[in-house]
C-alpha positions as CSV (number, residue, x, y, z in Angstrom):
1,X,21.9,-5.0,-16.0
2,X,18.9,-6.7,-14.4
3,X,17.1,-10.1,-15.7
4,X,13.1,-10.0,-16.5
5,X,11.8,-13.3,-16.8
6,X,8.9,-13.0,-18.9
7,X,6.3,-15.7,-18.7
8,X,4.2,-15.7,-21.8
9,X,2.6,-18.5,-24.3
10,X,1.6,-15.9,-26.9
11,X,4.8,-15.1,-29.4
12,X,3.8,-12.4,-30.7
13,X,3.4,-10.9,-26.7
14,X,6.7,-12.1,-25.6
15,X,8.3,-10.0,-28.4
16,X,6.8,-7.2,-28.0
17,X,8.1,-7.2,-23.9
18,X,10.9,-8.0,-25.1
19,X,11.7,-5.2,-27.3
20,X,10.5,-3.0,-25.1
21,X,12.1,-4.3,-22.3
22,X,15.3,-4.5,-23.8
23,X,15.2,-1.0,-24.9
24,X,14.7,0.6,-21.1
25,X,18.1,-1.8,-21.1
26,X,16.4,-4.6,-19.4
27,X,18.1,-8.2,-19.9
28,X,15.0,-10.6,-20.7
29,X,14.5,-14.4,-20.3
30,X,11.3,-16.0,-22.1
31,X,9.3,-19.0,-21.0
32,X,6.6,-20.2,-22.5
33,X,5.3,-22.5,-20.2
34,X,5.1,-23.1,-16.5
35,X,7.0,-25.6,-16.2
36,X,10.0,-24.1,-18.4
37,X,9.3,-20.6,-16.1
38,X,10.0,-22.5,-13.0
39,X,13.5,-23.8,-14.5
40,X,14.6,-20.7,-15.5
41,X,13.2,-19.0,-12.6
42,X,15.6,-21.3,-10.5
43,X,18.7,-20.5,-12.9
44,X,18.5,-17.0,-13.8
45,X,17.6,-15.8,-10.4
46,X,15.9,-12.7,-12.0
47,X,15.3,-9.1,-10.5
48,X,11.3,-9.5,-11.7
49,X,8.8,-11.7,-13.1
50,X,5.8,-10.8,-15.5
51,X,4.0,-13.7,-15.5
52,X,1.0,-14.6,-17.6
53,X,-1.8,-16.7,-15.8
54,X,-3.0,-18.9,-18.5
55,X,-0.3,-21.1,-19.5
56,X,0.6,-24.5,-20.0
57,X,1.5,-27.6,-17.8
58,X,1.4,-25.2,-14.8
59,X,-0.6,-22.2,-14.5
60,X,0.8,-18.8,-13.6
61,X,-1.5,-19.3,-10.1
62,X,0.5,-22.6,-8.9
63,X,3.6,-20.5,-10.9
64,X,3.4,-17.5,-8.6
65,X,2.8,-20.2,-5.5
66,X,5.7,-22.3,-6.1
67,X,8.1,-18.9,-6.5
68,X,6.5,-17.2,-3.1
69,X,7.7,-20.6,-1.5
70,X,11.1,-19.5,-1.3
71,X,11.7,-16.4,-3.0
72,X,10.3,-12.7,-2.5
73,X,10.8,-12.0,-6.0
74,X,8.6,-9.4,-7.5
75,X,5.8,-10.7,-9.9
76,X,3.9,-8.9,-11.8
77,X,0.9,-10.4,-13.3
78,X,-0.3,-10.5,-16.9
79,X,-3.9,-11.6,-17.8
80,X,-6.7,-11.0,-20.0
81,X,-9.7,-11.3,-17.0
82,X,-9.8,-8.1,-15.5
83,X,-12.7,-8.5,-13.1
84,X,-12.2,-6.9,-9.6
85,X,-12.2,-10.4,-8.0
86,X,-9.1,-11.7,-10.2
87,X,-7.3,-8.4,-9.1
88,X,-7.7,-9.6,-5.4
89,X,-7.1,-12.6,-5.7
90,X,-3.5,-12.2,-7.5
91,X,-2.4,-9.7,-5.3
92,X,-3.6,-11.5,-2.0
93,X,-1.5,-14.5,-3.3
94,X,1.4,-12.8,-3.3
95,X,2.2,-10.7,-7.1
96,X,3.0,-7.4,-6.6
97,X,1.3,-6.1,-9.2
98,X,-1.7,-6.9,-11.7
99,X,-2.2,-5.7,-15.6
100,X,-5.3,-6.5,-17.8
101,X,-4.3,-7.8,-21.5
102,X,-4.7,-5.6,-23.7
103,X,-2.0,-3.3,-22.3
104,X,0.0,-0.7,-23.5
105,X,4.1,-2.1,-23.5
106,X,5.4,1.5,-22.8
107,X,2.5,1.1,-19.4
108,X,4.0,-2.7,-18.3
109,X,8.0,-0.9,-19.0
110,X,6.8,1.5,-16.4
111,X,5.3,-0.5,-14.0
112,X,8.4,-3.1,-13.7
113,X,10.6,-0.1,-13.0
114,X,8.2,1.5,-10.5
115,X,7.9,-2.2,-8.5
116,X,11.8,-2.3,-9.4
117,X,12.7,0.8,-7.4
118,X,10.4,-0.3,-4.2
119,X,12.8,-0.9,-1.4
120,X,12.4,-4.2,0.4
121,X,13.1,-5.6,3.5
122,X,13.5,-9.3,3.1
123,X,16.1,-11.2,4.0
124,X,17.9,-14.6,4.4
125,X,16.7,-15.6,0.7
126,X,13.0,-14.4,1.3
127,X,12.3,-15.9,4.9
128,X,12.7,-13.6,7.2
129,X,11.3,-9.6,6.9
130,X,12.5,-7.0,9.1
131,X,10.3,-3.8,9.9
132,X,12.7,-1.9,12.3
133,X,12.4,-4.2,15.3
134,X,9.9,-6.5,14.5
135,X,11.2,-9.9,12.5
136,X,8.9,-12.3,10.9
137,X,10.2,-16.0,10.3
138,X,7.4,-16.7,7.8
139,X,8.9,-20.4,7.4
140,X,9.1,-20.7,10.8
141,X,6.2,-18.5,11.7
142,X,7.8,-16.8,14.5
143,X,7.6,-13.5,15.1
144,X,10.2,-11.5,17.5
145,X,10.3,-7.9,18.8
146,X,13.8,-6.2,19.9
147,X,15.3,-10.0,19.5
148,X,12.3,-11.4,22.2
149,X,9.6,-13.7,21.2
150,X,6.3,-12.4,20.4
151,X,3.8,-14.8,22.1
152,X,0.5,-14.5,19.7
153,X,-2.4,-17.3,19.7
154,X,-2.3,-19.4,16.1
155,X,-5.1,-17.1,14.3
156,X,-3.4,-14.4,15.3
157,X,0.3,-15.0,14.9
158,X,-2.0,-16.5,10.9
159,X,-3.6,-12.8,10.9
160,X,-0.4,-11.2,11.7
161,X,2.0,-13.1,9.2
162,X,-0.8,-12.3,6.4
163,X,-0.9,-9.1,7.1
164,X,3.0,-8.4,6.8
165,X,2.9,-10.6,3.6
166,X,1.0,-7.1,1.9
167,X,2.2,-4.4,4.0
168,X,0.7,-1.7,3.5
169,X,-2.8,-2.7,1.5
170,X,-5.5,-2.6,3.0
171,X,-7.9,-5.7,3.5
172,X,-12.3,-5.5,4.7
173,X,-12.5,-7.8,7.7
174,X,-14.5,-10.2,4.7
175,X,-11.4,-10.8,2.9
176,X,-9.2,-11.2,6.1
177,X,-11.9,-13.5,7.1
178,X,-11.5,-15.9,3.8
179,X,-7.7,-15.6,4.0
180,X,-7.1,-16.4,7.6
181,X,-10.4,-18.4,9.1
182,X,-11.1,-19.7,5.8
183,X,-14.1,-19.4,3.6
184,X,-16.3,-22.2,5.5
185,X,-15.9,-19.9,9.0
186,X,-19.4,-18.9,10.1
187,X,-18.7,-16.7,13.0
188,X,-19.3,-13.1,13.4
189,X,-16.0,-11.0,11.9
190,X,-16.1,-9.1,14.9
191,X,-13.5,-11.8,15.5
192,X,-11.1,-10.1,13.1
193,X,-11.5,-6.7,15.8
194,X,-11.0,-8.5,18.4
195,X,-7.5,-10.5,17.0
196,X,-6.5,-6.9,15.9
197,X,-6.8,-5.9,19.6
198,X,-4.6,-9.0,20.5
199,X,-2.1,-7.9,18.0
200,X,-1.7,-4.7,19.4
201,X,-0.8,-6.0,22.7
202,X,1.5,-8.2,22.0
203,X,3.0,-5.5,19.6
204,X,2.8,-2.8,22.5
205,X,6.2,-2.0,22.5
206,X,6.9,-1.5,18.4
207,X,7.6,2.0,17.8
208,X,5.3,3.6,15.7
209,X,7.6,5.3,14.1
210,X,8.8,1.6,12.3
211,X,5.0,0.2,11.9
212,X,1.8,0.2,13.1
213,X,-1.5,-2.2,12.8
214,X,-3.9,0.4,11.2
215,X,-7.6,1.1,10.9
216,X,-9.3,2.8,7.9
217,X,-12.5,3.9,8.4
218,X,-14.7,2.0,6.4
219,X,-12.0,0.2,4.2
220,X,-10.5,-2.4,6.9
221,X,-7.1,-3.4,8.4
222,X,-3.5,-2.5,7.0
223,X,0.2,-3.3,8.5
224,X,1.5,0.4,7.9
225,X,5.1,0.0,7.2
226,X,7.4,3.2,7.1
227,X,9.0,3.5,3.6
């Protein structure tokens, strides 16, 4: 039986989520604040975390960041804030899904089941990610292809690491500039195109059947991974 850690400070919502998840044959652990969430996460090693954003002591964003420091455990954010920017921030920070309140409990369970069905490429406690012959070590910031190190400029490496953290998700140039170059960057967004070109050259021998840096016309770039 898989364990779901529900981090929610509103008792009524926590009770409803618990009832529906248990009905779907999940084991549920409850945390009412950020500190307790991190303690239970370390103790229980859940299969998935349902994480509210507005929490006492440590908010949901900080909890997510601390989880991502050591683990690739799926996280679904729950929040009353439904702005597009908030959803993008949650997904870009490492969340696997995002559900605004109020929500239908049956949909939450369906989202949990869908996320848990996704294949995982994480190994070595969440430090490494392998895509066929491509191996990315996020802790060491090291990329290798067929066992040989891939030489990348620092900014190109940062861009590849960011895309690898969010496979099969598309990001605009503006989003990539914000997350990789930084909000204070004043240069042209053409820097993204040039960086992508260099990454593609560095990964020229990576079989397209395993993955690819793709351009979606009018939308942006993504690291496409064969599922």
